[in-house]
C-alpha positions in Angstrom: -1.2 27.8 -19.3 -4.6 27.0 -17.9 -7.3 24.6 -18.9 -10.8 24.6 -17.7 -14.4 23.4 -18.3 -13.3 20.0 -19.6 -16.1 18.2 -17.8 -19.3 19.1 -16.0 -18.5 17.2 -12.8 -15.6 16.0 -10.8 -15.0 12.3 -10.3 -12.5 10.6 -8.1 -10.6 8.1 -10.1 -9.5 4.8 -8.6 -5.8 4.8 -8.2 -3.8 1.5 -8.8 -2.8 1.3 -5.1 -6.4 1.6 -3.7 -6.6 -2.1 -3.0 -3.1 -2.3 -1.6 -1.1 0.1 0.6 0.7 2.9 -1.3 4.2 2.1 -2.4 7.2 4.2 -1.5 7.5 5.2 -5.2 3.9 6.5 -5.2 4.5 8.5 -2.0 7.8 9.9 -3.4 6.0 10.9 -6.6 3.2 12.7 -4.8 5.7 14.4 -2.5 7.7 15.6 -5.5 4.6 17.1 -7.1 3.7 18.9 -3.9 7.3 20.2 -3.5 7.3 21.6 -7.0 3.7 22.9 -7.3 2.5 23.4 -3.7 0.7 21.6 -1.0 -2.6 21.7 -2.8 -1.4 20.3 -6.1 -2.4 16.7 -5.1 -5.8 16.3 -3.5 -8.8 14.0 -3.5 -11.2 14.5 -6.4 -14.1 14.6 -4.0 -12.7 17.8 -2.4 -12.4 19.7 -5.7 -14.5 22.8 -5.7 -15.2 22.8 -2.0 -14.4 25.8 0.2 -11.9 24.6 2.8 -12.0 27.9 4.6 -8.9 29.9 5.5 -5.6 28.2 5.1 -2.6 28.5 7.4 0.6 29.1 5.4 3.1 26.3 5.9 6.7 27.0 6.8 9.4 25.4 4.6 11.1 22.3 5.9 14.6 23.0 7.3 
């Protein structure tokens, strides 16, 4: 399933923990998403659509 062209521009939303340090639960949730969907599944909105150049493949954790 794919969805595209929902909006013309990309906007970085303010996350609830922007004013305070991230919580352990927020870090764990982001890590779980990255583990399931890949390292690029969670990224800053400001970086969407930018060419980051060649990527080095990551080795799995032992």
